[in-house]
LOKE-151087 format. One record per atom (N, C-alpha, C, O): residue number from 1; atom name; x, y, z; residue in one letter. Coordinates in steps of 0.1 Angstrom, whole numbers, padded with zeros to 4 digits, always signed. Each point is the difference from the previous one (the first is absolute). Layout:
// residues N
resi/name/c1/c2/c3/resn
NUM/CA/X/Y/Z/a
...
//
This chain:
// residues 51
resi/name/c1/c2/c3/resn
1/N/+0009/-0012/+0000/m
1/CA/-0009/+0012/+0000/m
1/C/+0009/+0012/+0000/m
1/O/+0008/+0002/+0009/m
2/N/-0010/+0007/-0018/p
2/CA/+0008/+0012/-0001/p
2/C/-0004/+0010/+0012/p
2/O/-0011/+0003/+0002/p
3/N/+0021/+0001/+0005/l
3/CA/-0002/+0010/+0010/l
3/C/+0010/+0011/-0001/l
3/O/+0011/-0001/-0005/l
4/N/-0015/+0013/+0009/e
4/CA/+0009/+0011/+0002/e
4/C/+0007/-0002/+0013/e
4/O/-0005/-0006/+0009/e
5/N/+0018/+0011/-0008/w
5/CA/+0007/-0002/+0012/w
5/C/-0007/+0007/+0012/w
5/O/+0001/-0005/+0011/w
6/N/-0009/+0015/-0014/s
6/CA/-0007/+0007/+0011/s
6/C/-0011/-0009/+0006/s
6/O/-0005/+0002/+0011/s
7/N/+0001/-0012/-0019/q
7/CA/-0011/-0010/+0005/q
7/C/+0006/-0011/+0008/q
7/O/-0007/-0007/+0007/q
8/N/+0020/+0005/-0008/v
8/CA/+0007/-0011/+0008/v
8/C/+0003/+0006/+0014/v
8/O/+0009/+0008/+0002/v
9/N/-0017/-0013/+0007/k
9/CA/+0000/+0004/+0014/k
9/C/+0000/-0011/+0010/k
9/O/-0005/-0011/-0004/k
10/N/+0009/+0013/+0016/k
10/CA/-0002/-0010/+0010/k
10/C/-0015/-0004/+0001/k
10/O/-0008/+0009/+0000/k
11/N/+0005/-0021/+0001/g
11/CA/-0013/-0005/+0001/g
11/C/-0007/-0002/-0013/g
11/O/-0012/-0004/-0001/g
12/N/+0019/+0005/-0010/l
12/CA/-0006/-0003/-0013/l
12/C/-0004/-0014/-0001/l
12/O/+0007/-0009/+0003/l
13/N/-0020/+0007/-0006/d
13/CA/-0006/-0013/+0000/d
13/C/+0000/-0006/-0015/d
13/O/-0008/+0004/-0008/d
14/N/+0017/-0014/+0005/p
14/CA/+0000/-0005/-0013/p
14/C/-0013/-0007/-0004/p
14/O/-0002/-0002/-0012/p
15/N/-0006/-0002/+0021/k
15/CA/-0013/-0006/-0003/k
15/C/-0010/+0009/-0007/k
15/O/-0010/-0004/-0005/k
16/N/+0013/+0017/+0006/r
16/CA/-0008/+0010/-0007/r
16/C/+0001/-0001/-0015/r
16/O/-0008/+0005/-0008/r
17/N/+0019/-0011/+0003/f
17/CA/+0003/+0000/-0014/f
17/C/-0003/-0013/-0006/f
17/O/+0008/-0010/+0000/f
18/N/-0020/+0009/-0006/t
18/CA/-0005/-0013/-0006/t
18/C/-0004/+0003/-0014/t
18/O/-0001/+0012/-0004/t
19/N/-0003/-0022/-0003/v
19/CA/-0005/+0001/-0014/v
19/C/-0013/+0009/+0001/v
19/O/-0002/+0007/-0010/v
20/N/-0005/-0009/+0020/r
20/CA/-0013/+0008/+0001/r
20/C/+0002/+0015/+0004/r
20/O/-0008/+0008/-0005/r
21/N/+0018/-0005/+0013/t
21/CA/+0003/+0013/+0004/t
21/C/+0009/+0008/-0010/t
21/O/+0000/+0012/+0000/t
22/N/+0007/-0019/-0009/a
22/CA/+0010/+0006/-0009/a
22/C/-0006/+0011/-0009/a
22/O/+0006/+0011/+0000/a
23/N/-0017/-0013/-0007/p
23/CA/-0005/+0010/-0008/p
23/C/-0003/+0014/+0007/p
23/O/+0004/+0010/-0006/p
24/N/-0010/-0011/+0017/a
24/CA/-0002/+0013/+0008/a
24/C/+0013/+0006/+0004/a
24/O/+0001/+0012/+0000/a
25/N/+0008/-0020/+0005/l
25/CA/+0013/+0005/+0005/l
25/C/+0008/+0006/-0011/l
25/O/+0006/+0011/+0001/l
26/N/-0006/-0017/-0013/l
26/CA/+0007/+0005/-0012/l
26/C/-0006/+0013/-0005/l
26/O/+0007/+0009/-0004/l
27/N/-0020/-0008/+0005/a
27/CA/-0007/+0012/-0005/a
27/C/+0004/+0012/+0008/a
27/O/+0000/+0011/-0005/a
28/N/+0003/-0012/+0018/k
28/CA/+0003/+0011/+0008/k
28/C/+0015/+0001/+0003/k
28/O/+0004/+0010/+0007/k
29/N/+0004/-0019/-0012/s
29/CA/+0014/+0000/+0003/s
29/C/+0008/+0006/-0013/s
29/O/-0002/-0005/-0011/s
30/N/+0011/+0014/+0013/p
30/CA/+0008/+0005/-0011/p
30/C/+0013/-0008/-0002/p
30/O/+0009/+0004/-0007/p
31/N/-0008/-0016/+0014/a
31/CA/+0012/-0007/+0000/a
31/C/+0005/-0004/-0014/a
31/O/+0013/+0000/-0002/a
32/N/-0022/-0003/-0007/w
32/CA/+0005/-0004/-0013/w
32/C/-0004/+0010/-0011/w
32/O/+0000/-0003/-0012/w
33/N/-0002/+0015/+0016/k
33/CA/-0005/+0010/-0010/k
33/C/+0011/+0003/-0011/k
33/O/-0004/+0003/-0011/k
34/N/+0017/-0004/+0014/d
34/CA/+0010/+0002/-0010/d
34/C/+0006/-0013/-0005/d
34/O/+0010/+0000/-0007/d
35/N/-0016/-0011/+0010/y
35/CA/+0005/-0013/-0004/y
35/C/+0003/-0001/-0015/y
35/O/+0010/-0005/-0004/y
36/N/-0020/+0009/-0004/a
36/CA/+0002/-0001/-0014/a
36/C/+0011/+0008/-0006/a
36/O/+0005/-0003/-0011/a
37/N/-0001/+0013/+0018/k
37/CA/+0011/+0009/-0005/k
37/C/+0014/-0008/+0001/k
37/O/+0009/+0004/-0007/k
38/N/-0009/-0015/+0014/s
38/CA/+0013/-0007/+0001/s
38/C/+0000/-0012/-0010/s
38/O/+0010/-0008/+0000/s
39/N/-0019/+0008/-0009/e
39/CA/-0001/-0011/-0010/e
39/C/+0013/+0001/-0009/e
39/O/+0004/+0010/-0004/e
40/N/+0001/-0022/+0002/r
40/CA/+0012/-0002/-0009/r
40/C/-0002/-0011/-0009/r
40/O/-0006/-0010/+0004/r
41/N/+0010/+0011/-0017/p
41/CA/-0001/-0011/-0009/p
41/C/+0008/-0012/+0004/p
41/O/+0012/+0001/+0004/p
42/N/-0017/-0013/-0005/l
42/CA/+0007/-0012/+0003/l
42/C/+0008/-0006/-0011/l
42/O/+0010/-0008/+0002/l
43/N/-0013/+0011/-0014/l
43/CA/+0006/-0006/-0012/l
43/C/+0015/+0001/+0000/l
43/O/+0008/-0009/-0002/l
44/N/-0002/+0021/+0005/p
44/CA/+0014/+0002/+0000/p
44/C/+0007/-0009/+0011/p
44/O/+0011/-0005/-0002/p
45/N/-0018/+0004/+0013/v
45/CA/+0006/-0009/+0011/v
45/C/-0001/-0014/-0004/v
45/O/+0010/-0008/+0003/v
46/N/-0021/+0003/-0009/l
46/CA/-0001/-0013/-0004/l
46/C/+0010/-0004/-0010/l
46/O/+0006/-0011/+0000/l
47/N/-0003/+0020/-0010/k
47/CA/+0010/-0002/-0010/k
47/C/+0014/-0001/+0007/k
47/O/+0008/-0009/-0004/k
48/N/-0005/+0017/+0013/k
48/CA/+0013/+0000/+0007/k
48/C/+0001/-0013/+0008/k
48/O/+0011/-0006/+0000/k
49/N/-0021/+0001/+0006/l
49/CA/+0000/-0012/+0008/l
49/C/+0002/-0013/-0010/l
49/O/+0006/-0010/+0004/l
50/N/-0011/+0011/-0016/a
50/CA/+0000/-0011/-0009/a
50/C/+0014/-0002/-0006/a
50/O/+0003/-0010/-0005/a
51/N/+0006/+0020/+0006/k
51/CA/+0013/-0001/-0006/k
51/C/+0009/-0010/+0008/k
51/O/+0011/-0002/-0003/k
//
């Protein structure tokens, strides 16, 4: 479950993060808002590994 560091606190209950609670938590969490900006093409890496 993506969390912002500000959300990681003493007493954090991992049981809150389930398949059923994930959509609502993701909707209000900015944790992955810039995730797509880090996209990189895999083809160059795969070609390099194949050598």
